[in-house]
Backbone bond lengths (Angstrom), bond angles and torsions (degrees), N, CA, C in turn:
res aa  C-N    CA-C-N  psi(-1)  N-CA   C-N-CA  omega(-1)  CA-C   N-CA-C  phi
1 M - - - 1.453 - - 1.522 110.63 -
2 T 1.342 116.78 -37.86 1.455 120.80 -179.36 1.521 110.94 -62.49
3 K 1.326 116.42 -41.95 1.463 119.46 -179.25 1.519 111.61 -66.55
4 I 1.316 117.63 -33.76 1.467 121.26 179.09 1.525 110.06 -69.52
5 I 1.326 117.11 -44.46 1.460 120.87 -177.49 1.525 110.68 -67.85
6 N 1.329 117.25 -39.87 1.456 121.04 -177.83 1.522 112.97 -86.57
7 S 1.302 118.32 3.10 1.456 121.53 -177.71 1.530 111.28 -69.63
8 K 1.323 115.71 131.52 1.466 120.47 178.01 1.521 110.35 -69.30
9 L 1.328 117.34 -32.54 1.460 121.17 179.47 1.530 110.67 -65.30
10 V 1.317 116.94 -44.39 1.465 120.64 179.06 1.529 110.20 -64.50
11 A 1.335 116.79 -41.76 1.462 119.98 178.66 1.526 110.63 -63.29
12 M 1.334 117.14 -39.39 1.460 120.63 179.14 1.531 111.07 -67.19
13 L 1.329 116.97 -41.62 1.462 120.24 178.71 1.526 111.67 -65.20
14 I 1.320 116.53 -42.40 1.462 119.83 178.41 1.521 109.95 -64.61
15 G 1.332 116.94 -41.70 1.461 120.58 177.76 1.521 112.08 -62.73
16 A 1.337 116.79 -40.33 1.467 120.29 178.44 1.525 110.59 -65.90
17 W 1.329 116.77 -40.99 1.469 119.83 -179.96 1.528 110.87 -67.92
18 I 1.330 117.22 -38.51 1.464 120.76 177.06 1.524 109.89 -63.58
19 T 1.330 117.20 -41.53 1.460 121.10 177.45 1.520 110.67 -62.66
20 F 1.339 116.62 -42.56 1.463 120.59 177.86 1.530 110.91 -61.87
21 C 1.336 115.57 -44.86 1.472 119.73 179.74 1.526 110.73 -62.05
22 A 1.322 116.71 -41.61 1.462 120.09 -179.71 1.528 111.13 -67.19
23 M 1.337 116.90 -37.02 1.463 120.08 -179.86 1.522 111.87 -69.36
24 T 1.321 117.21 -33.10 1.457 120.30 -179.49 1.531 112.33 -86.94
25 G 1.323 116.44 -5.94 1.462 119.86 177.53 1.512 114.44 90.14
26 D 1.323 117.77 7.40 1.465 121.49 178.99 1.527 108.70 -92.21
27 Y 1.317 116.03 75.46 1.456 119.88 -175.61 1.527 112.37 -71.03
28 G 1.309 117.40 -21.59 1.464 120.51 177.26 1.517 111.68 -63.52
29 G 1.331 116.64 -41.49 1.463 120.31 178.00 1.511 112.17 -66.61
30 A 1.326 116.78 -39.69 1.460 120.97 179.58 1.528 110.54 -66.45
31 V 1.315 116.99 -43.96 1.471 120.78 -179.88 1.523 110.32 -66.44
32 F 1.333 117.58 -39.56 1.465 120.49 178.78 1.522 110.95 -61.95
33 L 1.335 117.46 -44.75 1.461 119.85 -179.81 1.526 111.45 -64.45
34 L 1.311 117.36 -41.87 1.464 119.77 176.99 1.525 111.34 -61.72
35 F 1.322 116.61 -42.85 1.460 121.44 179.07 1.527 111.06 -64.73
36 F 1.326 117.32 -44.80 1.460 121.75 -178.82 1.527 111.22 -64.36
37 Y 1.333 117.18 -44.47 1.460 120.64 -179.79 1.525 111.02 -66.78
38 S 1.334 117.24 -38.55 1.463 119.63 177.77 1.527 111.30 -66.60
39 L 1.339 117.40 -34.64 1.467 119.55 175.13 1.521 111.80 -65.03
40 M 1.324 117.22 -40.15 1.461 120.25 177.49 1.527 110.67 -63.40
41 L 1.325 117.50 -43.10 1.465 120.65 178.50 1.522 110.93 -65.50
42 W 1.337 117.09 -41.20 1.455 120.65 179.91 1.529 110.69 -63.20
43 D 1.331 116.83 -42.84 1.454 121.62 179.48 1.524 110.58 -64.54
44 L 1.321 116.83 -40.30 1.460 120.46 178.96 1.521 110.64 -64.08
45 N 1.318 117.45 -43.90 1.461 120.64 179.50 1.520 111.70 -68.40
46 A 1.310 118.25 -33.81 1.466 121.19 177.79 1.521 110.35 -66.86
47 K 1.319 117.03 -39.04 1.462 120.13 178.48 1.519 111.04 -67.53
48 K 1.333 117.81 -36.89 1.461 120.83 177.63 1.521 110.57 -65.76
49 A 1.324 117.27 -40.25 1.460 121.41 -177.38 1.523 111.27 -68.56
50 T 1.321 117.71 -39.83 1.468 119.95 -178.23 1.517 111.92 -84.46
51 G 1.301 117.99 -18.61 1.462 121.05 -178.75 1.516 113.62 -82.32
52 A 1.331 117.93 -5.09 1.449 120.93 -177.05 1.522 112.54 -78.61
53 G 1.304 118.61 -12.86 1.453 122.06 -179.29 1.505 111.01 89.84
54 N 1.308 116.53 175.73 1.458 121.56 -178.48 1.515 109.29 -85.69
55 T 1.321 117.14 112.07 1.457 121.07 -179.53 1.527 111.64 -108.54
56 D 1.325 118.20 3.44 1.451 121.87 179.35 1.532 110.11 -73.49
57 G 1.320 116.39 132.43 1.460 120.61 175.85 1.511 114.68 79.32
58 N 1.290 119.36 5.39 1.462 121.45 179.37 1.530 108.69 -95.59
59 K 1.338 114.80 88.11 1.474 118.95 -178.80 1.497 110.43 -113.00
């Protein structure tokens, strides 16, 4: 999943589709894709943050 989310090809395809949606006036599709991709990135970053283990108080 990490490789798919961080893939430059996927980001380019999503960007091209968002541009197409914006050019045709379908802003709902463009906003949905931006929201969906941002949720995937947020979930990936949340998993990285919680997967690091408890580092509080370890001096």
